[in-house]
VEXMARFI-981526 format. One line per 4 residues: number of its first residue (from 1); their letters; for each residue x, y, z of C-alpha. Coordinates in pm, 1 decimal, padded with zeros to 6 digits. Layout:
! VEXMARFI-981526
NUM = A = X Y Z  ...
! end
This chain:
! VEXMARFI-981526
1 = MAVS = -00073.7 -01529.2 02604.5  -00355.3 -01646.6 02383.1  -00585.8 -01403.8 02209.1  -00953.0 -01446.1 02287.2
5 = KNKV = -01148.2 -01545.5 01976.6  -01439.0 -01329.5 02091.3  -01228.4 -01023.4 02156.2  -01035.2 -00963.7 01836.4
9 = KGLV = -01274.1 -00867.0 01563.3  -01082.5 -00655.3 01320.3  -00863.7 -00656.4 01020.1  -00496.0 -00602.7 00968.3
13 = TFLR = -00317.3 -00597.5 00634.4  00059.3 -00621.1 00624.2  00331.1 -00684.6 00368.6  00673.5 -00841.9 00398.6
17 = LKTV = 00927.4 -00617.9 00232.1  01290.7 -00603.1 00133.7  01311.6 -00235.8 00188.7  01468.9 00061.6 00353.1
21 = EDQL = 01290.4 00357.2 00504.5  01358.6 00600.2 00220.3  01176.5 00370.1 -00021.5  00873.6 00351.4 00208.1
25 = SSLK = 00876.1 00727.3 00253.3  00819.4 00779.8 -00118.2  00533.5 00531.8 -00166.1  00165.5 00600.8 -00197.4
29 = YAEL = -00098.7 00399.5 -00013.7  -00238.3 00262.4 -00342.2  00107.5 00138.8 -00445.1  00138.0 -00063.3 -00126.1
33 = LSLK = -00210.4 -00208.2 -00166.9  -00151.3 -00301.2 -00529.1  00189.4 -00454.0 -00449.9  00348.8 -00236.1 -00716.8
37 = GKNI = 00557.4 -00038.0 -00471.7  00888.1 -00019.4 -00659.1  00939.3 -00395.2 -00644.0  00997.7 -00393.0 -00271.7
41 = VDNN = 00760.8 -00674.4 -00177.9  00960.2 -00987.0 -00102.9  00864.1 -01309.3 00075.4  01216.6 -01318.9 00219.2
45 = GNSL = 01222.4 -00950.7 00316.5  01348.6 -00814.7 00646.6  01054.6 -00587.1 00732.5  00680.8 -00608.1 00789.5
49 = VCIS = 00470.5 -00303.2 00710.2  00118.8 -00269.3 00850.0  -00091.3 -00080.0 00599.3  -00435.5 -00126.7 00749.1
53 = ICGP = -00546.6 -00172.3 01106.1  -00911.8 -00156.8 01191.3  -01082.0 -00246.6 01514.7  -01450.4 -00318.8 01567.4
57 = NYKQ = -01520.0 00011.5 01744.8  -01426.0 00237.2 01453.0  -01704.2 00481.8 01368.4  -01706.1 00696.6 01056.7
61 = ESIP = -01758.3 01065.9 01133.1  -01837.5 01353.3 00901.9  -01534.7 01505.2 00732.3  -01491.1 01880.1 00772.6
65 = HVSK = -01395.5 02080.8 00466.4  -01055.0 02246.8 00495.2  -00960.2 02499.1 00228.4  -00582.2 02504.5 00284.3
69 = VPTP = -00377.7 02185.7 00303.3  -00094.3 02222.1 00555.3  00271.6 02166.2 00474.5  00446.2 01847.8 00593.1
73 = QEVK = 00620.1 02055.3 00862.1  00283.2 02183.9 00986.9  00150.5 01826.5 00996.7  00456.8 01717.6 01194.4
77 = EYLL = 00402.3 02001.8 01441.8  00037.2 01898.2 01476.7  00137.8 01538.0 01548.0  00401.0 01637.3 01802.1
81 = MGKD = 00140.1 01841.3 01991.9  -00031.0 01510.8 02077.9  -00367.0 01606.0 01922.7  -00403.5 01311.1 01682.3
85 = SVYN = -00557.6 00994.6 01825.8  -00410.9 00764.0 01559.6  -00059.7 00900.3 01603.6  -00098.3 00876.8 01981.4
89 = FHLK = -00214.8 00515.5 01941.9  00108.7 00426.9 01763.2  00321.2 00598.8 02030.2  00187.6 00370.4 02304.4
93 = PKGG = 00395.8 00062.5 02391.9  00269.2 -00267.3 02253.6  00368.3 -00631.1 02268.2  00553.3 -00602.3 02599.1
97 = FNKG = 00801.7 -00346.2 02467.6  00891.9 -00034.0 02666.6  00801.3 00212.8 02393.5  00579.7 00248.1 02091.1
101 = ANLV = 00653.0 00358.3 01737.4  00870.9 00649.2 01625.8  00769.5 00884.3 01347.2  00993.8 00822.3 01045.6
105 = SILP = 00835.3 01056.0 00791.5  00530.4 01255.1 00689.4  00399.4 01151.9 00347.2  00207.3 01427.2 00163.6
109 = NARP = -00046.7 01320.0 -00098.1  00019.1 00954.2 -00018.4  -00354.1 00887.6 -00000.5  -00533.8 01176.6 -00175.3
113 = EDKR = -00878.3 01022.9 -00126.7  -00838.9 01036.2 00252.6  -01000.3 01373.7 00320.0  -00997.3 01325.6 00698.6
117 = ALGY = -00614.2 01317.1 00688.1  -00598.4 01567.0 00398.0  -00417.1 01310.4 00184.7  -00135.2 01263.4 00434.0
121 = NMLL = 00006.4 00939.8 00564.9  00279.1 00889.6 00819.5  00542.6 00621.0 00831.4  00613.5 00489.9 01180.6
125 = KYPK = 00863.7 00231.9 01300.3  00814.1 00011.5 01604.5  01103.7 -00100.8 01827.4  01314.0 -00380.7 01683.1
129 = ITKE = 01152.3 -00715.2 01751.9  01441.7 -00870.2 01942.5  01252.4 -01039.1 02225.0  00935.2 -01237.0 02277.3
133 = VRIS = 00614.7 -01050.1 02198.2  00322.1 -01048.5 02440.1  -00038.4 -01017.0 02328.3  -00222.0 -00798.9 02580.7
137 = DSAS = -00553.1 -00960.5 02674.4  -00698.0 -00635.8 02808.0  -00584.2 -00418.5 02514.5  -00801.8 -00289.3 02232.2
141 = AATQ = -00853.8 -00498.5 01920.7  -00637.4 -00256.1 01720.6  -00351.8 -00297.5 01969.3  -00389.1 -00675.1 01963.0
145 = LLEA = -00385.1 -00672.5 01583.2  -00052.7 -00485.4 01582.4  00082.1 -00717.0 01851.4  -00015.9 -01011.8 01630.9
149 = VMLI = 00188.7 -00861.3 01345.7  00479.6 -00818.4 01587.8  00440.3 -01180.9 01694.5  00440.5 -01298.6 01332.2
153 = ARQL = 00751.5 -01088.3 01269.9  00923.5 -01253.7 01566.1  00827.3 -01600.3 01442.6  00966.0 -01518.8 01097.2
157 = GIEN = 01288.0 -01373.3 01239.0  01198.3 -01021.5 01121.6  01311.4 -00735.2 01345.2  01162.6 -00436.7 01157.7
161 = VYAF = 00792.1 -00354.8 01190.9  00656.6 -00038.5 01030.8  00310.1 00112.8 01016.1  00189.1 00312.0 00717.9
165 = SRPA = -00082.2 00510.6 00891.6  -00279.1 00835.3 00876.8  -00321.4 01146.8 01089.3  -00696.7 01088.5 01109.0
169 = GLAK = -00781.8 01400.0 01310.6  -00597.1 01650.4 01093.2  -00893.6 01802.5 00904.2  -01105.7 01819.4 01218.3
173 = YLKR = -00824.7 01991.7 01408.5  -00762.4 02248.2 01134.0  -01133.3 02318.5 01092.8  -01144.8 02426.0 01455.5
177 = GIS = -00907.6 02706.1 01356.4  -00629.3 02602.4 01591.8  -00340.1 02599.8 01350.3
! end
């Protein structure tokens, strides 16, 4: 299925890596962006990692101040409650696969400047890309951007697609006092 040129207005950044999950789980966002992540970037690598996905409908909101940063376990519990829209986005099936991403790890202080996520990132892994990928014409731009990465992975013979993402609703949730 072809992607409409009018529909997809967004940005996706991804890296091809020769890596294993434990290496990704110890990286900071800035290390991935600067390509200094423990020498794991490799043009012949077996994984693609999405480090930035942004659709045209993203709107910046005010960031609530939270005095106590939760533990990684508390963040995991928050995510598993289904309260975070970004985490929920990654859980949804994409590309014609039956399931979405799985949570691999919670990364504390991986992006300290991200006050909305209280410095946390999460590493997610999508199903192995072992079949043809479909781009969903009716899906959001963010979904189509991830499906495009999955399609590129398939074309390159790469089975592993990860997302280095953020629990964007964490501060807002904690500010409400529902912890």
